[in-house]
Structures are given as structure tokens and as C-alpha cells.
C-alpha positions in Angstrom: 25.7 -0.7 44.9 25.3 0.5 48.5 22.9 2.9 50.2 22.5 6.5 49.0 21.9 9.6 51.3 20.2 12.5 49.7 20.4 15.7 51.8 18.5 19.0 51.3 19.8 21.8 53.5 18.5 25.3 54.0 17.9 28.1 56.5 14.4 29.3 57.3 13.1 32.7 58.3 13.3 32.8 62.1 10.0 34.6 62.4 8.2 31.8 60.5 9.7 28.9 62.6 6.5 27.7 64.2 4.7 27.6 60.9 7.7 25.9 59.3 7.7 23.2 62.0 4.0 22.5 61.4 4.5 22.2 57.7 7.6 20.0 57.8 5.9 17.7 60.3 3.0 17.4 57.8 5.4 16.7 55.0 7.3 14.1 57.0 4.0 12.3 58.0 2.9 12.3 54.3 6.2 11.0 53.0 6.4 8.2 55.6 2.8 7.2 55.1 3.1 7.0 51.3 6.5 5.4 50.8 9.0 3.0 52.2 11.8 5.6 52.0 13.7 6.4 55.2 13.1 10.2 55.6 14.1 12.4 58.6 14.5 16.1 59.3 17.3 17.5 61.5 18.1 20.9 62.8 21.7 22.0 63.2 22.4 22.4 66.9 24.9 25.2 66.5 23.0 27.1 63.8 19.4 27.5 64.8 16.9 27.5 62.0 19.3 25.6 59.7 17.5 22.3 58.7 18.4 19.2 56.7 15.9 16.9 55.1 17.6 13.5 54.8 16.6 10.6 52.6 18.4 7.3 53.1 17.8 5.0 50.1 18.6 1.4 49.9 19.7 1.5 46.3 19.7 3.6 43.1 16.2 2.6 42.1 14.8 3.8 45.5 16.8 7.1 45.1 15.4 7.6 41.6 11.9 7.0 42.8 11.9 9.9 45.4 10.6 12.5 43.0 8.5 10.2 40.9 6.5 8.8 43.8 5.6 12.0 45.6 1.9 12.4 46.4 0.1 15.6 45.4 0.1 16.7 49.1 3.9 16.2 49.3 4.4 18.3 46.2 2.2 21.1 47.7 3.9 21.0 51.1 7.4 21.0 49.4 6.4 24.0 47.3 5.1 25.8 50.4 8.5 25.2 52.1 10.3 26.9 49.2 7.8 29.7 48.8 7.1 30.6 52.4 10.0 29.6 54.7 13.4 29.1 53.0 15.6 32.1 53.5 16.8 33.7 50.2 15.4 30.6 48.4 18.9 29.1 48.9 19.0 25.3 49.1 22.0 23.0 49.1 21.5 19.5 47.7 24.0 16.8 48.4 24.0 13.1 47.3 26.3 10.6 49.0 27.0 7.1 48.0 28.0 4.3 50.4 31.4 2.8 49.7 
């Protein structure tokens, strides 16, 4: 089986942008330091304050390990994102499989 892309997409409250950027950078640093998973965060150029967290996994096992291998700090930062920044608590999840 090929690679898997897991995308988490959401809009943030514009007035909390600076704090969001600090929090997402801390989350990114924590994920990259504590796993081998390819993780990035992107902002939609045409829709300011719309962000996507992208995981690129090499295989199904790596994809399945995303949630299982989170550090306590990653869990806390992720919860902070949902509680404090995401507009209307609306999140779109998308999983794509390489063909």
C-alpha cells in the first residue's frame, strides 16, 4: 500500500490569530521532536485564517500510530486548539490514499 495523507482543516477566530500561531508552532515542534511522521501546517492563501494540518504517512501502520503515539504535551496543545481557536468547533477531516 502507498502513502496516506491525513488532513485536518478548520478556520480560527481572527482575533486569536497570534496566539493560535504560537500554539500551532509549539504543537508542530512537539510532534516533529517526538515522532518520525511528516507533519506540516498550511494556511489557505485565498481564505485567511483557514488552516490545514497535514500528516503524510508512509503506510497504514504509521497512519494508525498518529493518535496512539501522541505525547501528553501534544494532547494538551491539540485540546487547546479545539477549545480556544477553532471557529464554531467545526473541523473537517480527510484521509487520502496514494494510488
